[in-house]
C-alpha distance (Angstrom), angle and dihedral (degrees) to the residues before:
residue distance angle dihedral
M1 . . .
G2 3.78 . .
T3 3.78 125.7 .
G4 3.81 91.2 -113.0
M5 3.79 91.0 56.1
V6 3.81 92.1 51.4
E7 3.79 90.5 49.9
A8 3.81 90.7 49.0
L9 3.82 91.5 50.5
L10 3.81 91.3 48.7
A11 3.81 91.2 48.5
F12 3.82 90.7 49.2
A13 3.82 91.3 47.9
G14 3.81 90.9 49.2
L15 3.80 92.1 49.0
Y16 3.81 91.8 47.4
L17 3.82 92.7 49.2
A18 3.81 91.8 47.4
G19 3.81 90.5 51.4
W20 3.79 90.2 46.8
C21 3.81 92.1 52.3
V22 3.81 92.9 48.4
T23 3.80 92.2 47.4
A24 3.81 93.4 47.8
W25 3.81 89.3 49.0
C26 3.83 91.5 50.2
F27 3.80 92.2 47.8
S28 3.80 90.8 50.1
G29 3.82 89.7 61.3
I30 3.81 93.1 58.4
Q31 3.77 109.2 99.6
G32 3.77 121.4 -156.8
P33 3.80 127.0 -155.5
V34 3.82 91.0 -95.4
S35 3.77 133.2 21.8
V36 3.78 112.6 -100.2
P37 3.79 124.3 -150.3
G38 3.79 110.9 -121.1
R39 3.80 93.3 22.6
L40 3.81 93.7 138.1
R41 3.80 90.8 51.2
R42 3.83 90.2 50.4
D43 3.82 92.5 47.7
I44 3.79 90.9 50.8
R45 3.82 90.8 48.5
D46 3.82 93.0 48.1
G47 3.79 90.8 48.2
V48 3.81 88.9 66.1
F49 3.81 88.7 69.3
W50 3.82 95.3 56.1
P51 3.83 94.0 127.1
V52 3.81 88.3 58.8
W53 3.82 91.8 50.7
L54 3.80 89.7 48.2
V55 3.82 92.4 52.0
L56 3.81 91.6 46.2
F57 3.80 91.2 49.9
G58 3.81 90.4 51.8
L59 3.79 91.5 46.9
F60 3.80 93.3 51.7
W61 3.81 90.4 45.7
L62 3.81 90.5 53.8
I63 3.80 91.2 47.0
G64 3.81 89.1 52.3
L65 3.81 91.3 50.7
R66 3.80 90.6 48.8
R67 3.82 91.4 49.6
Q68 3.81 91.0 50.7
A69 3.80 91.1 49.8
F70 3.80 90.0 50.0
E71 3.81 91.9 49.9
N72 3.82 90.5 49.7
D73 3.80 90.2 53.2
L74 3.80 93.0 54.0
P75 3.80 114.0 101.4
G76 3.81 114.8 -109.3
E77 3.76 116.7 -103.5
């Protein structure tokens, strides 16, 4: 394994951990109707999947843009 590959893996790991920390912190601010035991543990677990949440957010954003474009193309009534 070359030195450049090790550096790339370390950079990827650092980026992933930073995203995980930010996501876990954001999830911890969401308050439900009742307090749930083990909420911190669940927020930390869900933070691991931050790339999935990021992709889903982008997908829903694109769907919203597409819907707006479709509504703009409709003839006025």
